[in-house]
C-alpha positions as CSV (number, residue, x, y, z in Angstrom):
1,M,-41.3,-145.5,-6.3
2,S,-40.2,-145.6,-2.6
3,T,-43.0,-145.5,0.0
4,K,-43.9,-142.0,1.3
5,Y,-45.0,-141.5,4.9
6,I,-47.6,-139.1,6.3
7,F,-47.9,-138.6,10.1
8,V,-51.1,-137.2,11.6
9,T,-50.9,-135.7,15.1
10,G,-53.5,-133.9,17.2
11,G,-53.4,-130.8,19.4
12,V,-55.4,-128.7,21.8
13,T,-57.9,-131.4,22.7
14,S,-58.7,-135.1,22.0
15,S,-61.5,-136.5,19.9
16,L,-61.0,-134.0,17.0
17,G,-61.2,-136.8,14.4
18,K,-57.7,-137.7,13.4
19,G,-58.9,-141.1,12.3
20,I,-61.5,-139.5,9.9
21,I,-59.1,-137.0,8.5
22,S,-56.5,-139.8,8.0
23,A,-59.2,-142.0,6.3
24,S,-60.4,-139.0,4.2
25,L,-57.0,-138.1,2.9
26,A,-56.3,-141.8,2.2
27,K,-59.5,-142.0,0.2
28,L,-58.6,-139.0,-1.9
29,L,-55.1,-140.4,-2.7
30,Q,-56.6,-143.8,-3.4
31,A,-59.1,-142.2,-5.8
32,R,-56.2,-140.8,-7.7
33,G,-54.7,-144.2,-8.2
34,Y,-52.3,-144.5,-5.3
35,S,-52.1,-147.5,-3.1
36,V,-52.6,-146.3,0.5
37,T,-52.8,-147.9,4.0
38,I,-53.3,-146.3,7.4
39,Q,-51.9,-147.4,10.8
40,K,-52.7,-146.2,14.3
41,L,-50.0,-145.8,17.0
42,D,-51.8,-145.8,20.4
43,P,-50.0,-144.5,23.5
44,Y,-51.8,-146.7,26.1
45,I,-49.8,-149.5,27.8
46,N,-52.4,-152.2,27.1
47,V,-51.0,-154.6,24.5
48,D,-54.2,-154.3,22.6
49,P,-57.8,-153.0,23.3
50,G,-59.1,-156.6,23.7
51,T,-59.4,-156.3,27.5
52,L,-60.5,-152.7,27.6
53,N,-64.1,-151.8,28.8
54,P,-66.2,-150.6,25.8
55,Y,-67.4,-147.7,28.0
56,E,-63.8,-146.5,28.1
57,H,-62.5,-147.2,24.7
58,G,-65.5,-147.9,22.4
59,E,-65.6,-151.1,20.3
60,C,-62.7,-153.4,19.8
61,F,-62.3,-153.9,16.0
62,V,-61.0,-157.3,14.8
63,T,-58.9,-157.8,11.6
64,D,-58.8,-160.9,9.4
65,D,-55.5,-162.1,11.0
66,G,-57.1,-162.0,14.5
67,A,-55.7,-158.7,15.9
68,E,-57.9,-156.9,18.4
69,T,-57.4,-153.3,17.4
70,D,-58.6,-149.7,17.9
71,L,-62.0,-148.7,16.4
72,D,-60.3,-146.3,14.0
73,L,-59.2,-149.3,11.9
74,G,-62.9,-149.7,11.2
75,H,-63.0,-146.3,9.7
76,Y,-59.9,-147.0,7.6
77,E,-61.5,-150.2,6.2
78,R,-64.9,-148.6,5.6
79,F,-63.4,-145.7,3.7
80,L,-60.7,-147.6,1.7
81,N,-62.5,-150.9,1.2
82,T,-59.2,-152.7,1.9
83,P,-58.5,-155.0,4.9
84,T,-56.1,-154.0,7.7
85,S,-53.9,-156.3,9.8
86,Q,-52.2,-156.4,13.2
87,A,-49.4,-154.3,11.6
88,N,-51.9,-151.4,11.3
89,N,-52.3,-151.0,15.1
90,V,-49.3,-150.5,17.4
91,T,-49.6,-149.8,21.1
92,T,-47.1,-148.7,23.7
93,G,-47.8,-152.0,25.4
94,K,-46.9,-154.0,22.3
95,V,-43.7,-151.9,21.7
96,Y,-42.5,-152.4,25.3
97,Q,-43.4,-156.1,25.2
98,T,-41.3,-156.6,22.1
99,V,-38.3,-154.7,23.5
100,I,-38.5,-156.5,26.9
101,N,-38.7,-159.9,25.1
102,K,-35.6,-159.0,23.0
103,E,-33.8,-157.9,26.2
104,R,-34.6,-161.2,27.9
105,K,-33.2,-163.1,24.9
106,G,-30.0,-161.1,25.0
107,D,-30.6,-159.4,21.6
108,Y,-29.1,-156.1,22.9
109,L,-25.8,-157.8,23.9
110,G,-25.9,-156.6,27.5
111,K,-26.5,-152.9,26.7
112,T,-28.6,-150.8,29.0
113,V,-32.1,-150.7,27.4
114,Q,-33.5,-147.2,27.2
115,V,-36.4,-145.3,25.7
116,I,-33.8,-143.8,23.3
117,P,-32.7,-145.6,21.2
118,H,-34.4,-149.0,21.9
119,I,-38.1,-148.0,22.3
120,T,-37.9,-145.3,19.5
121,D,-36.1,-147.8,17.2
122,E,-38.9,-150.3,17.8
123,I,-41.5,-147.6,17.0
124,K,-39.7,-146.8,13.8
125,R,-39.6,-150.5,12.8
126,S,-43.4,-150.6,13.4
127,I,-43.8,-147.5,11.2
128,T,-41.8,-149.0,8.3
129,R,-43.3,-152.6,8.5
130,L,-46.1,-151.7,6.1
131,G,-44.0,-149.6,3.9
132,N,-41.4,-152.4,3.5
133,L,-44.0,-154.8,2.1
134,G,-43.6,-153.0,-1.3
135,T,-47.4,-152.9,-1.6
136,Y,-48.1,-149.3,-0.7
137,D,-47.2,-146.0,-2.3
138,V,-48.2,-144.1,0.8
139,V,-48.5,-145.1,4.5
140,I,-50.5,-142.8,6.7
141,T,-49.7,-143.1,10.5
142,E,-52.1,-141.6,13.0
143,I,-50.6,-140.9,16.4
144,G,-53.1,-141.3,19.2
145,G,-53.5,-138.8,22.0
146,T,-52.7,-135.1,22.1
147,V,-49.4,-133.4,21.5
148,G,-48.0,-132.5,25.0
149,D,-49.1,-135.8,26.6
150,I,-46.3,-137.6,28.4
151,E,-47.5,-140.9,26.9
152,S,-47.0,-139.7,23.3
153,L,-43.4,-138.3,23.7
154,P,-41.6,-141.5,22.5
155,Y,-43.8,-141.6,19.3
156,I,-43.1,-137.9,18.6
157,E,-39.3,-138.5,19.1
158,A,-39.5,-141.5,16.8
159,V,-41.2,-139.5,14.1
160,R,-38.5,-136.8,14.5
161,Q,-35.8,-139.3,14.0
162,F,-37.6,-141.1,11.2
163,R,-38.1,-137.8,9.2
164,Y,-34.4,-137.0,9.5
165,E,-33.4,-140.5,8.3
166,Q,-35.9,-140.5,5.4
167,G,-34.7,-137.1,4.1
168,P,-36.7,-134.3,2.6
169,G,-39.7,-135.0,0.4
170,N,-40.3,-138.5,1.7
171,S,-42.5,-137.7,4.7
172,L,-44.7,-135.0,6.1
173,V,-46.6,-134.2,9.3
174,I,-50.2,-133.1,9.4
175,H,-51.2,-131.5,12.7
176,L,-55.0,-131.5,13.5
177,T,-56.0,-128.8,15.8
178,L,-59.0,-126.8,17.2
179,I,-59.9,-123.2,16.5
180,P,-62.5,-122.6,19.3
181,Y,-65.2,-120.0,19.0
182,L,-65.8,-117.8,22.1
183,S,-69.4,-116.8,22.0
184,A,-68.9,-114.0,24.6
185,A,-66.2,-112.4,22.4
186,G,-68.0,-113.4,19.2
187,E,-64.8,-114.6,17.5
188,L,-62.6,-117.6,16.6
189,K,-59.4,-117.9,18.6
190,T,-56.2,-119.1,17.0
191,K,-53.9,-118.9,20.1
192,P,-54.6,-122.5,21.2
193,T,-53.4,-123.7,17.8
194,Q,-50.3,-121.5,18.0
195,H,-49.4,-123.0,21.4
196,S,-50.1,-126.5,20.2
197,V,-47.7,-126.0,17.2
198,K,-45.1,-124.5,19.5
199,T,-45.3,-127.6,21.7
200,L,-44.8,-129.8,18.7
201,Q,-41.9,-127.6,17.5
202,S,-40.3,-127.8,21.0
203,Q,-40.2,-131.6,20.5
204,G,-38.3,-131.3,17.3
205,I,-41.1,-131.4,14.7
206,Q,-42.3,-128.7,12.4
207,P,-45.7,-129.6,11.0
208,D,-46.1,-129.2,7.2
209,I,-49.9,-128.9,7.1
210,L,-52.4,-127.7,9.7
211,V,-56.0,-129.0,9.5
212,C,-58.1,-126.7,11.7
213,R,-61.3,-128.0,13.1
214,S,-63.8,-125.2,13.6
215,E,-67.5,-124.5,13.9
216,Y,-67.2,-121.5,11.6
217,H,-65.3,-120.5,8.5
218,L,-61.8,-119.2,8.9
219,S,-61.3,-115.8,7.1
220,E,-58.3,-115.4,4.8
221,G,-56.8,-113.1,7.4
222,Q,-57.1,-115.8,10.1
223,K,-55.5,-118.4,7.8
224,K,-52.6,-116.0,7.1
225,K,-52.1,-115.3,10.8
226,I,-52.0,-119.0,11.6
227,A,-49.6,-119.7,8.8
228,L,-47.3,-116.8,9.9
229,F,-47.1,-117.7,13.5
230,C,-46.9,-121.5,12.9
231,N,-44.2,-121.2,10.2
232,I,-46.1,-122.9,7.4
233,N,-47.3,-121.9,3.9
234,D,-50.6,-120.1,3.5
235,D,-52.0,-122.9,1.4
236,S,-51.1,-125.4,4.1
237,V,-53.8,-124.1,6.5
238,I,-56.7,-126.4,5.8
239,E,-60.2,-125.6,7.2
240,S,-62.2,-128.5,8.6
241,L,-65.7,-127.5,9.5
242,D,-68.1,-129.8,11.5
243,A,-69.7,-132.1,8.9
244,E,-73.2,-133.5,8.6
245,T,-71.8,-137.0,8.3
246,I,-68.3,-138.4,8.4
247,Y,-68.8,-139.4,4.8
248,D,-68.8,-135.8,3.8
249,V,-65.3,-135.2,5.1
250,P,-63.4,-136.6,2.0
251,L,-65.3,-134.1,-0.2
252,M,-64.7,-131.3,2.2
253,M,-60.9,-132.1,2.2
254,Q,-60.9,-132.2,-1.6
255,E,-62.5,-128.8,-1.7
256,Q,-59.8,-127.5,0.6
257,K,-57.2,-129.1,-1.7
258,L,-55.6,-131.2,1.1
259,D,-54.7,-134.0,-1.3
260,T,-53.1,-131.5,-3.8
261,V,-51.0,-129.9,-1.0
262,V,-49.9,-133.3,0.2
263,L,-48.9,-134.5,-3.4
264,N,-46.9,-131.3,-3.9
265,K,-45.0,-131.7,-0.6
266,L,-44.2,-135.3,-1.2
267,N,-43.1,-134.7,-4.8
268,L,-45.8,-137.1,-6.1
269,E,-47.4,-136.6,-9.6
270,R,-51.0,-135.2,-9.5
271,R,-52.3,-137.9,-11.8
272,D,-56.0,-137.5,-12.6
273,E,-58.5,-135.8,-10.3
274,P,-59.9,-138.2,-7.6
275,D,-62.6,-140.5,-9.1
276,L,-65.2,-140.3,-6.4
277,T,-68.2,-141.4,-8.5
278,T,-69.1,-144.3,-6.2
279,W,-68.6,-142.2,-3.1
280,N,-70.8,-139.4,-4.4
281,E,-73.5,-141.8,-5.4
282,F,-73.5,-143.3,-1.9
283,L,-73.8,-139.8,-0.4
284,K,-76.6,-138.8,-2.7
285,R,-78.6,-141.9,-1.8
286,Y,-77.8,-141.4,1.9
287,K,-79.1,-137.9,1.9
288,N,-82.2,-138.6,-0.2
289,P,-83.8,-141.8,1.3
290,K,-87.3,-142.9,0.1
291,R,-88.4,-144.2,3.5
292,T,-87.4,-144.4,7.1
293,V,-87.2,-147.5,9.2
294,R,-87.0,-147.8,13.0
295,I,-84.4,-150.4,14.2
296,A,-84.0,-151.3,17.9
297,L,-80.4,-151.9,18.8
298,V,-80.5,-153.9,22.0
299,G,-77.2,-154.0,24.0
300,K,-75.7,-153.2,27.3
301,Y,-73.2,-150.5,26.2
302,V,-75.7,-148.3,24.4
303,E,-74.9,-145.2,26.4
304,L,-71.7,-144.9,24.3
305,P,-72.4,-145.0,20.6
306,D,-68.8,-145.9,19.8
307,A,-69.3,-149.2,21.6
308,Y,-71.3,-150.5,18.6
309,K,-69.6,-148.2,16.0
310,S,-69.3,-150.9,13.2
311,I,-72.9,-152.0,13.7
312,Q,-74.1,-148.4,13.4
313,E,-72.1,-147.9,10.2
314,G,-73.1,-151.3,8.8
315,L,-76.8,-150.1,9.2
316,V,-75.9,-146.9,7.4
317,H,-74.5,-148.8,4.5
318,A,-77.4,-151.2,4.4
319,G,-79.9,-148.3,4.6
320,V,-78.3,-146.6,1.6
321,A,-78.5,-149.9,-0.4
322,N,-82.2,-150.1,0.4
323,E,-82.8,-146.3,-0.1
324,A,-83.8,-146.1,3.6
325,A,-82.9,-143.8,6.4
326,I,-82.2,-145.8,9.5
327,D,-83.6,-144.5,12.8
328,V,-81.6,-146.5,15.3
329,V,-83.2,-146.6,18.8
330,S,-80.7,-147.7,21.4
331,I,-82.3,-149.8,24.1
332,H,-80.4,-150.9,27.2
333,S,-80.9,-154.7,27.7
334,E,-80.5,-154.4,31.5
335,E,-83.8,-152.4,31.6
336,L,-85.8,-155.0,29.5
337,N,-87.8,-157.9,30.9
338,D,-90.8,-160.0,29.8
339,E,-93.2,-157.5,31.4
340,N,-92.0,-154.3,29.8
341,V,-90.6,-155.6,26.5
342,H,-93.9,-155.0,24.5
343,T,-93.9,-151.3,25.6
344,A,-90.2,-150.8,25.0
345,L,-90.1,-152.4,21.6
346,E,-93.5,-151.2,20.3
347,G,-93.3,-149.6,16.9
348,M,-89.9,-151.1,16.1
349,Q,-89.7,-152.5,12.6
350,G,-86.5,-154.5,13.1
351,I,-84.5,-155.7,16.1
352,I,-80.7,-156.2,16.4
353,V,-79.3,-157.8,19.5
354,A,-75.7,-156.8,19.9
355,P,-72.5,-158.6,20.9
356,G,-71.0,-158.5,24.4
357,F,-69.5,-160.5,27.2
358,G,-70.7,-161.4,30.7
359,R,-74.1,-162.1,32.2
360,R,-75.2,-158.5,32.8
361,G,-78.2,-157.6,30.6
362,I,-78.6,-161.1,29.2
363,E,-82.2,-161.7,30.3
364,G,-83.2,-158.5,28.7
365,K,-81.7,-159.6,25.4
366,I,-83.6,-162.9,25.7
367,S,-86.8,-161.0,26.3
368,A,-86.2,-158.9,23.2
369,I,-85.5,-161.9,21.1
370,R,-88.7,-163.7,22.3
371,Y,-90.7,-160.6,21.3
372,A,-89.1,-160.5,17.9
373,R,-89.7,-164.2,17.3
374,E,-93.3,-164.2,18.5
375,Q,-94.3,-160.9,17.0
376,R,-92.6,-161.9,13.7
377,I,-90.4,-158.8,13.6
378,P,-87.2,-159.1,11.5
379,F,-84.4,-160.1,13.9
380,F,-80.7,-160.0,13.5
381,G,-78.5,-161.5,16.3
382,I,-74.7,-160.9,16.3
383,C,-72.3,-163.1,18.3
384,L,-73.8,-163.0,21.8
385,G,-77.0,-161.9,20.2
386,M,-77.0,-165.2,18.3
387,Q,-76.2,-167.2,21.4
388,C,-79.1,-165.5,23.3
389,S,-81.5,-166.5,20.4
390,V,-80.4,-170.1,21.0
391,I,-81.0,-169.8,24.7
392,E,-84.4,-168.2,24.1
393,F,-85.5,-170.9,21.7
394,A,-84.3,-173.7,24.1
395,R,-86.3,-172.2,27.0
396,N,-89.5,-171.2,25.2
397,V,-89.8,-173.6,22.3
398,L,-87.9,-176.7,23.4
399,H,-89.0,-176.1,27.0
400,L,-85.6,-177.0,28.4
401,E,-86.0,-175.4,31.8
402,G,-82.9,-173.5,33.0
403,A,-81.2,-173.6,29.6
404,N,-78.4,-171.2,29.4
405,S,-74.8,-170.5,28.3
406,S,-72.2,-172.0,30.7
407,E,-70.6,-168.5,30.5
408,M,-73.7,-167.1,32.4
409,D,-74.5,-170.2,34.5
410,E,-71.8,-172.8,35.1
411,N,-74.4,-175.2,36.6
412,T,-77.1,-174.9,34.0
413,P,-78.7,-178.3,33.3
414,H,-78.9,-177.5,29.6
415,P,-75.7,-175.7,28.4
416,V,-77.0,-175.0,24.9
417,I,-74.0,-172.6,24.6
418,D,-70.8,-174.0,26.0
419,M,-67.0,-173.7,25.9
420,M,-65.5,-176.5,23.8
421,E,-63.3,-179.1,25.7
422,E,-60.1,-178.0,24.0
423,Q,-60.6,-174.5,25.3
424,K,-61.3,-175.3,28.9
425,A,-57.7,-176.1,29.8
426,I,-56.4,-172.7,28.6
427,K,-56.1,-170.1,31.4
428,N,-55.0,-167.0,29.5
429,L,-58.2,-165.0,28.6
430,G,-57.0,-164.2,25.0
431,G,-56.0,-167.8,24.4
432,T,-59.5,-169.2,24.6
433,M,-60.9,-166.7,22.1
434,R,-61.7,-167.5,18.5
435,L,-60.3,-164.4,16.8
436,G,-60.0,-163.4,13.1
437,A,-61.3,-164.9,9.9
438,Y,-62.8,-168.4,9.7
439,T,-64.5,-170.3,6.9
440,C,-68.2,-171.1,7.1
441,E,-70.0,-173.5,4.8
442,I,-73.6,-172.6,4.1
443,K,-76.4,-175.0,3.3
444,D,-78.3,-174.7,0.0
445,E,-81.9,-173.3,-0.1
446,T,-81.6,-171.5,3.2
447,L,-82.0,-167.9,4.3
448,A,-78.2,-167.8,4.8
449,H,-77.6,-168.9,1.2
450,G,-80.1,-166.3,0.0
451,V,-78.2,-163.6,2.0
452,Y,-74.7,-164.5,0.7
453,G,-75.5,-166.0,-2.7
454,R,-72.8,-168.7,-2.2
455,T,-72.1,-171.7,-0.1
456,E,-68.7,-170.8,1.4
457,I,-67.9,-167.5,3.2
458,S,-65.2,-166.2,5.5
459,E,-66.1,-163.9,8.5
460,R,-64.3,-162.5,11.5
461,H,-64.9,-163.9,14.9
462,R,-64.4,-162.6,18.5
463,H,-65.9,-165.0,21.0
464,R,-65.2,-167.8,23.5
465,Y,-68.3,-169.9,23.7
466,E,-70.0,-172.0,21.0
467,F,-73.3,-173.6,20.1
468,N,-73.4,-177.0,21.8
469,N,-73.9,-179.5,19.0
470,A,-75.3,-182.1,21.5
471,Y,-78.6,-180.1,21.1
472,L,-78.4,-179.5,17.4
473,E,-80.9,-182.2,16.4
474,Q,-83.5,-181.0,18.9
475,F,-83.2,-177.4,17.5
476,D,-83.4,-178.6,14.0
477,S,-86.5,-180.7,14.6
478,A,-88.3,-177.8,16.4
479,G,-87.6,-175.2,13.6
480,M,-84.4,-173.4,14.4
481,K,-81.9,-174.6,11.8
482,G,-78.1,-174.5,11.9
483,T,-77.4,-173.4,8.4
484,G,-73.8,-172.3,8.5
485,I,-71.1,-174.7,9.8
486,N,-67.4,-174.3,10.3
487,P,-66.0,-177.1,8.1
488,E,-63.0,-177.8,10.4
489,T,-64.8,-178.0,13.7
490,G,-68.4,-178.7,12.7
491,L,-69.4,-175.8,15.0
492,V,-72.6,-173.9,14.2
493,E,-71.9,-170.4,12.8
494,I,-75.4,-169.4,11.6
495,V,-78.9,-170.2,13.0
496,E,-82.2,-169.2,11.4
497,I,-85.9,-169.8,11.6
498,P,-87.3,-170.5,8.1
499,D,-90.9,-169.9,9.2
500,H,-90.3,-166.2,10.0
501,P,-90.0,-163.0,8.0
502,F,-86.3,-162.7,8.9
503,F,-84.8,-164.5,11.9
504,F,-81.0,-164.7,11.5
505,G,-78.3,-165.2,14.1
506,V,-74.6,-165.3,13.4
507,Q,-71.7,-166.3,15.7
508,F,-69.3,-164.0,13.8
509,H,-69.1,-160.2,13.4
510,P,-70.3,-159.2,9.9
511,E,-70.2,-155.5,10.9
512,Y,-66.4,-155.6,10.6
513,R,-66.7,-156.4,6.9
514,S,-69.2,-153.7,5.9
515,T,-67.8,-150.8,3.8
516,V,-69.1,-147.9,1.7
517,A,-68.2,-149.7,-1.5
518,N,-69.4,-153.1,-0.3
519,P,-72.3,-153.0,2.3
520,H,-72.4,-156.3,4.1
521,P,-75.1,-158.6,2.7
522,A,-76.4,-159.7,6.1
523,F,-77.1,-156.0,7.0
524,V,-78.5,-155.3,3.5
525,N,-80.9,-158.3,3.6
526,F,-81.9,-157.5,7.2
527,I,-82.9,-154.0,6.3
528,G,-84.4,-155.3,3.0
529,A,-86.7,-157.6,5.1
530,V,-87.7,-154.7,7.3
531,V,-88.6,-152.6,4.2
532,K,-90.5,-155.5,2.8
533,E,-92.6,-155.9,6.0
534,Q,-93.1,-152.2,6.1
535,E,-94.4,-152.1,2.6
536,A,-96.7,-155.1,3.2
537,V,-98.3,-153.2,6.1
538,V,-98.9,-150.2,3.9
539,V,-100.5,-152.4,1.2
540,E,-102.8,-154.0,3.7
């Protein structure tokens, strides 16, 4: 069977949830036995989101092969439980960079390089890269931005050409749009959707399916009106109401028969009904927790929930595994210090210190970690959170005055976190980063071994500075153990304090690996330790 292609566009407004709709449809097709992957085409000119401010773009998601990608790829992995790669995220910057490099090498034989055909051809090559692997029955391509944006025009044109070249029955376009409710008039308005579809039609694309986001149910009359004026079949108008949780959306789309309509239009056999047993069990446990635990998420981008999206979702998965609802309390590290930390963190049953870059908010993170260590509150430090736990221990247990990371203080007398010598000569920001999956060997009879249940793991990294092994013996003697080691470099990947209910710091990003089907063991064990401490207090 040749690969089928589905394109998901958005209209009327941004942030309608194209990524969730794409992931939900993919989940339904996967549950019917089809092999599916999803890619994101992003219109911005950055080559990747690696240098984008989290306040502007949310978190940067990292794949096994070291690609810094859009956070929507996190949704794809969490829903499908299959890894993505750099081929799953394409940006305008990456497309133009490729075309310009080819032009410089003379690949275009002196021709004038233009948006059409050279940019659109490169976009089409990006679209088919996953399909040509022969691994996937269906490739879903989400196009970022909103139809009508100048930035997205080359992508829309590339899709128009691609559909013509593929022929009928091999691709379709799903247009996600908004049906706003005007409270003054007391009714839903379909006109914005009609205009959005007309814009798409004017660019040469007739959508096959409309998914209509709305706060209220669409009547059959409204659906027929939309179908008539947007030139699609009645059964191709799909209602998408606001959901209690993103994990409800696949079931809502199944109820609306989105997957059935897609299979019909792509001439794919129905096979069996989607097997969503595991998914339904997850939702049942999620909505019927036996307890609630309060977790402090200490970071410096907490105003924007998407900045720590994968951590938030990793906590959801771990909560379900422990039959616990997670009450995440976001705490800005810039507002914390040794004087107010007791008040700010009082009542918290677990503390996560989040990743990040730069010195802003560092001292607040260190104060939070000291509080967690001294008050014996379960603690989980991720990337910079782990590094801050090393700095805190160096200052307050080893009494190394002025101990710091050389990232924060180039002149620190005790660079317990430092850049390795081979990295210092590299000037390009991305070049000094350790990105993607690396192996870590775990020592026997440690908390890390108990968490993972094995002695070798692979986790994704995104960082520049490392634990300074010159201090490892001092840390080990004083009670902070390096229990996970990179076998190639000897660098410390995991630190823990055995004499503590749960004190666990990791240099990598376990949140990138947590999915609905496979909650990450580090998150599961962290929440498990919180629940255990909570139950111990109740017994006392």
